[in-house]
C-alpha positions as CSV (number, residue, x, y, z in Angstrom):
1,X,153.6,-17.3,190.6
2,X,153.2,-20.7,190.5
3,X,155.4,-23.1,192.7
4,X,156.5,-26.7,191.8
5,X,154.4,-27.5,195.0
6,X,151.1,-25.6,192.5
7,X,151.4,-27.9,189.5
8,X,152.2,-30.9,191.6
9,X,148.9,-30.7,193.5
10,X,146.8,-29.8,190.0
11,X,148.8,-33.0,188.2
12,X,148.1,-35.0,191.5
13,X,151.2,-36.3,191.7
14,X,154.8,-35.5,193.9
15,X,156.6,-32.8,194.0
16,X,160.0,-34.8,192.8
17,X,157.8,-36.1,189.6
18,X,156.9,-32.5,188.3
19,X,160.9,-31.3,189.0
20,X,162.1,-34.3,186.8
21,X,159.5,-34.3,184.2
22,X,159.5,-30.1,183.9
23,X,163.7,-30.5,184.3
24,X,163.8,-33.8,181.2
25,X,165.7,-35.6,184.3
26,X,167.3,-38.9,182.0
27,X,166.5,-41.3,184.7
28,X,162.2,-40.1,185.1
29,X,160.6,-42.8,184.8
30,X,156.3,-41.4,184.3
31,X,153.7,-42.6,181.9
32,X,153.8,-40.6,178.5
33,X,149.9,-39.9,180.1
34,X,151.4,-38.4,183.4
35,X,153.8,-36.8,181.8
36,X,152.0,-34.7,179.7
37,X,149.6,-34.1,182.9
38,X,152.1,-32.5,184.3
39,X,153.3,-30.5,181.2
40,X,149.8,-29.5,180.7
41,X,149.2,-28.4,184.5
42,X,152.4,-25.8,184.3
43,X,151.2,-24.6,181.1
44,X,147.6,-24.3,182.8
45,X,149.3,-22.2,185.7
46,X,151.8,-20.5,183.7
47,X,154.7,-21.8,185.6
48,X,158.3,-20.3,185.3
49,X,161.4,-22.7,186.7
50,X,163.6,-20.5,188.9
51,X,166.6,-20.7,186.3
52,X,169.3,-19.3,188.7
53,X,168.3,-22.0,191.6
54,X,168.0,-24.8,188.7
55,X,171.5,-24.0,187.7
56,X,173.3,-24.3,190.6
57,X,171.8,-27.7,191.5
58,X,172.3,-29.2,188.2
59,X,175.2,-27.4,187.4
60,X,173.8,-26.4,184.0
61,X,172.6,-22.9,182.5
62,X,170.5,-24.2,180.4
63,X,172.3,-22.1,177.8
64,X,173.9,-23.4,174.6
65,X,176.3,-21.6,171.9
66,X,176.1,-21.3,168.5
67,X,179.2,-20.2,166.3
68,X,179.5,-18.9,163.0
69,X,181.7,-17.3,160.8
70,X,179.4,-14.3,160.3
71,X,176.1,-13.1,162.1
72,X,175.1,-11.5,158.8
73,X,175.5,-14.5,156.4
74,X,172.5,-14.9,154.9
75,X,172.8,-18.1,154.5
76,X,173.3,-19.1,158.0
77,X,169.4,-17.4,158.6
78,X,167.9,-20.8,158.6
79,X,170.2,-22.6,160.9
80,X,169.5,-20.2,163.8
81,X,166.0,-20.4,162.8
82,X,166.3,-24.2,163.6
83,X,168.8,-24.3,166.2
84,X,166.2,-21.9,168.2
85,X,163.1,-23.6,167.7
86,X,164.7,-27.1,168.8
87,X,166.3,-25.4,172.0
88,X,162.6,-23.8,173.1
89,X,161.2,-27.0,173.3
90,X,163.5,-27.9,175.6
91,X,163.9,-24.8,177.7
92,X,167.4,-23.7,176.4
93,X,168.1,-20.6,175.3
94,X,171.0,-19.7,172.4
95,X,173.5,-17.4,172.8
96,X,175.4,-16.2,169.7
97,X,178.9,-16.0,168.7
98,X,181.5,-15.6,165.5
99,X,184.3,-17.7,165.2
100,X,186.3,-14.9,165.1
101,X,185.6,-14.9,169.0
102,X,187.4,-18.0,169.2
103,X,191.4,-17.0,168.5
104,X,193.2,-19.1,170.9
105,X,194.0,-17.4,174.2
106,X,191.7,-14.8,172.9
107,X,189.4,-13.8,176.5
108,X,186.5,-13.4,174.9
109,X,186.8,-17.2,174.4
110,X,187.7,-18.1,178.0
111,X,185.0,-16.2,178.9
112,X,182.2,-18.0,176.7
113,X,183.4,-21.3,177.1
114,X,185.8,-21.8,180.3
115,X,183.3,-20.0,182.7
116,X,180.5,-22.7,183.0
117,X,178.4,-20.1,181.1
118,X,177.7,-22.3,178.3
119,X,176.4,-26.3,178.5
120,X,177.5,-27.2,175.1
121,X,178.7,-25.5,171.6
122,X,177.4,-25.6,168.0
123,X,180.0,-24.8,166.0
124,X,180.5,-23.8,162.3
125,X,183.5,-23.6,161.5
126,X,185.7,-21.2,159.1
127,X,187.9,-22.4,156.7
128,X,190.7,-22.2,158.9
129,X,192.1,-24.9,161.5
130,X,192.7,-22.6,164.3
131,X,189.6,-22.3,165.6
132,X,188.7,-26.1,166.1
133,X,192.2,-25.7,168.0
134,X,190.7,-23.0,170.4
135,X,187.9,-25.0,171.2
136,X,190.2,-28.3,172.1
137,X,190.0,-27.4,175.9
138,X,186.3,-26.6,176.3
139,X,185.8,-29.8,174.6
140,X,187.0,-32.2,176.7
141,X,184.9,-31.0,179.4
142,X,181.4,-29.9,177.3
143,X,180.0,-30.9,174.6
144,X,180.6,-30.0,171.2
145,X,179.1,-30.8,167.8
146,X,180.5,-29.1,164.8
147,X,178.5,-28.4,161.6
148,X,179.4,-28.8,158.1
149,X,183.3,-28.1,157.9
150,X,184.1,-31.8,159.1
151,X,184.5,-35.3,157.6
152,X,180.9,-37.0,157.3
153,X,179.9,-39.3,160.2
154,X,182.9,-37.9,161.4
155,X,182.4,-38.2,166.0
156,X,180.3,-35.5,167.5
157,X,179.3,-33.7,163.5
158,X,176.3,-32.9,161.5
159,X,176.9,-32.0,158.4
160,X,174.9,-32.4,154.9
161,X,175.4,-34.1,151.8
162,X,176.8,-31.7,149.8
163,X,178.2,-34.2,147.2
164,X,174.7,-34.5,146.2
165,X,173.6,-30.7,146.4
166,X,176.7,-30.4,143.6
167,X,175.3,-33.5,141.7
168,X,172.1,-31.4,141.5
169,X,172.7,-28.5,140.4
170,X,175.7,-30.2,137.6
171,X,172.3,-32.0,136.5
172,X,170.3,-29.7,135.6
173,X,173.0,-27.6,133.6
174,X,174.0,-31.1,131.7
175,X,170.3,-31.1,130.8
176,X,170.4,-28.1,129.1
177,X,172.8,-28.4,126.9
178,X,176.1,-27.6,129.0
179,X,179.0,-29.3,128.3
180,X,181.8,-27.3,129.0
181,X,181.0,-26.9,132.6
182,X,183.4,-25.1,134.9
183,X,183.8,-25.2,139.4
184,X,184.1,-22.6,141.2
185,X,185.0,-24.1,144.3
186,X,186.1,-23.5,148.3
187,X,189.4,-23.4,149.9
188,X,191.2,-26.6,148.9
189,X,191.2,-29.6,151.3
190,X,188.3,-27.9,153.4
191,X,185.4,-31.2,153.6
192,X,182.4,-29.2,152.8
193,X,184.6,-28.4,149.2
194,X,186.1,-31.8,148.5
195,X,182.5,-33.0,149.2
196,X,181.3,-30.7,146.5
197,X,183.9,-30.9,143.8
198,X,183.1,-35.0,144.2
199,X,179.9,-34.1,143.7
200,X,180.7,-32.1,140.3
201,X,183.3,-34.3,138.7
202,X,181.1,-37.5,139.7
203,X,178.2,-36.0,137.7
204,X,180.2,-34.8,134.6
205,X,181.6,-38.5,135.0
206,X,178.3,-39.9,134.5
207,X,176.8,-37.9,131.5
208,X,180.3,-39.2,130.0
209,X,182.0,-35.6,130.0
210,X,185.3,-34.5,130.6
211,X,186.4,-32.0,133.1
212,X,188.9,-29.3,131.6
213,X,191.3,-28.7,134.6
214,X,191.3,-24.6,133.7
215,X,187.9,-24.9,134.7
216,X,188.4,-25.6,138.0
217,X,189.5,-23.2,140.8
218,X,188.7,-23.3,144.4
219,X,189.7,-19.5,145.9
220,X,186.8,-19.7,148.8
221,X,183.1,-18.8,149.6
222,X,182.8,-15.0,149.8
223,X,182.2,-12.5,147.0
224,X,185.3,-11.7,146.4
225,X,186.4,-15.0,146.0
226,X,183.6,-15.7,143.4
227,X,184.8,-12.3,141.4
228,X,188.8,-14.3,141.4
229,X,187.4,-17.1,140.3
230,X,185.4,-15.2,137.0
231,X,188.7,-13.6,136.1
232,X,190.3,-17.0,136.0
233,X,186.9,-19.0,134.7
234,X,185.9,-15.9,132.1
235,X,188.4,-13.3,131.4
236,X,190.1,-15.6,127.9
237,X,188.6,-16.9,124.9
238,X,188.5,-20.0,126.1
239,X,185.2,-19.8,128.3
240,X,183.2,-22.2,129.6
241,X,179.1,-21.9,128.9
242,X,178.4,-22.7,132.2
243,X,179.8,-22.6,136.2
244,X,178.8,-24.3,139.2
245,X,179.6,-21.9,141.9
246,X,179.9,-24.1,145.8
247,X,178.2,-21.5,147.7
248,X,175.6,-19.0,147.1
249,X,177.8,-15.9,148.4
250,X,180.7,-16.6,145.9
251,X,178.2,-17.0,143.2
252,X,176.6,-13.2,143.9
253,X,180.5,-12.2,143.4
254,X,181.6,-14.1,140.0
255,X,178.1,-12.9,138.9
256,X,179.0,-9.1,139.6
257,X,182.3,-9.5,137.8
258,X,181.1,-11.5,135.1
259,X,178.6,-8.5,134.0
260,X,182.0,-6.0,134.1
261,X,183.8,-8.9,131.9
262,X,181.0,-7.5,129.5
263,X,179.3,-11.3,129.6
264,X,175.5,-11.5,129.5
265,X,174.0,-13.7,132.3
266,X,172.8,-16.6,131.1
267,X,173.3,-15.6,127.5
268,X,177.0,-15.9,127.3
269,X,177.2,-18.0,130.6
270,X,174.9,-19.7,132.9
271,X,175.4,-20.1,136.6
272,X,174.1,-22.1,139.1
273,X,175.1,-21.7,142.9
274,X,174.8,-23.9,146.3
275,X,173.1,-22.6,149.0
276,X,169.8,-20.4,148.4
277,X,169.2,-17.1,150.3
278,X,167.3,-14.2,150.1
279,X,170.6,-12.6,148.4
280,X,170.2,-15.4,145.3
281,X,166.6,-13.7,144.2
282,X,167.4,-10.2,144.5
283,X,170.3,-10.3,142.2
284,X,170.5,-9.7,139.0
285,X,169.6,-12.1,137.1
286,X,168.3,-14.2,139.9
287,X,170.4,-17.2,140.7
288,X,169.6,-20.3,140.1
289,X,170.3,-22.1,143.4
290,X,170.0,-25.5,145.1
291,X,168.5,-25.3,148.2
292,X,170.2,-27.6,151.3
293,X,168.6,-28.3,154.6
294,X,169.8,-25.7,156.7
295,X,167.0,-25.3,159.2
296,X,166.9,-29.0,159.9
297,X,170.6,-29.4,160.4
298,X,170.0,-26.5,163.0
299,X,167.3,-28.8,164.5
300,X,169.4,-32.4,164.5
301,X,172.0,-30.5,165.7
302,X,170.6,-29.0,168.9
303,X,169.2,-32.9,169.2
304,X,173.1,-34.0,169.0
305,X,174.0,-31.3,171.8
306,X,171.4,-31.9,174.0
307,X,171.3,-35.8,173.7
308,X,175.5,-35.1,174.6
309,X,174.5,-32.8,177.8
310,X,172.2,-35.7,178.6
311,X,175.2,-38.0,178.7
312,X,175.0,-39.8,174.9
313,X,177.8,-41.3,173.3
314,X,178.9,-38.6,170.8
315,X,178.1,-39.4,166.8
316,X,178.3,-38.3,163.5
317,X,175.1,-37.8,161.0
318,X,174.3,-36.3,157.5
319,X,171.5,-34.3,157.5
320,X,169.4,-35.3,154.1
321,X,166.1,-34.8,155.0
322,X,164.9,-32.8,153.0
323,X,166.8,-33.7,149.7
324,X,168.8,-30.7,148.5
325,X,166.0,-29.4,145.8
326,X,166.6,-27.2,142.8
327,X,165.0,-23.7,142.3
328,X,165.4,-22.5,138.7
329,X,165.7,-18.8,137.7
330,X,167.1,-16.3,135.4
331,X,170.6,-16.7,135.9
332,X,170.7,-20.6,133.5
333,X,169.3,-21.0,130.0
334,X,169.8,-23.5,127.0
335,X,172.9,-23.2,125.9
336,X,173.5,-22.5,122.3
337,X,174.1,-25.5,120.0
338,X,177.3,-23.3,118.3
339,X,178.6,-23.3,121.7
340,X,178.8,-26.4,122.9
341,X,182.8,-27.1,121.8
């Protein structure tokens, strides 16, 4: 097995230079050419660092925790991939967890966050306050970056332009001739829901369309929440001709419930959802969605937390590249002119 000395001899530099470059030490002062020569030598020799020894010397584990509400939720797949791709480039491992594991006082939370097993935490909270409270003690000692469910540009956060995504979705419905447009939102007061409702209302106002108060619901982002929204919006005689759903999982539930209510999609009601996933293209009819930059959010969030590990100050970023993009499928169609009002 190759050693640091072997890499140093091949690259023609000192062992200490090799150690600093391969560990991404912030105080490293070498030229780009020398840095690349060292890394190439390590690759040529298939050098593998002694992770246990390095952790003892640096008091780091080279592991970060990524905690999301639901490990089987399809919309988090690209987030996980983005975090892992960025972590691999910095020789970090990603430990996955659920927010259920972060109940205050829970033994699992103490083991995950309080025993030096991870160097930092990326957290996508659920729509409940005690999840963030549970990490308060950890956040005083280790870097934490909160994803999405926080105010945009809050220190130690990485969010997406939910308001822009909402406007893209509603503009699509308006372009199809819809005027009676409803909003099926998330939990009231949650920052993501606030941004999405703001985008919905802004796009309606820019088109000179009023928002019917009875056409706005705020139940949540699950399929069951979508079914509740369908009952509220579609059960009576006074119905919208189109609905913007603030989450694709809720849209799946809303779509299913609409069919059970005897309504045809999109003939009776068009549906467009924020976020895209494999579930959207495999529903019936396939859902029109607005895709958000989950993969880039993962990469940028890791870069943030890695910078914090290196001593940088916490910042807040909004990941808006690539911009939200409409994916048109069969759940939306032009409105029948007789049903506009």
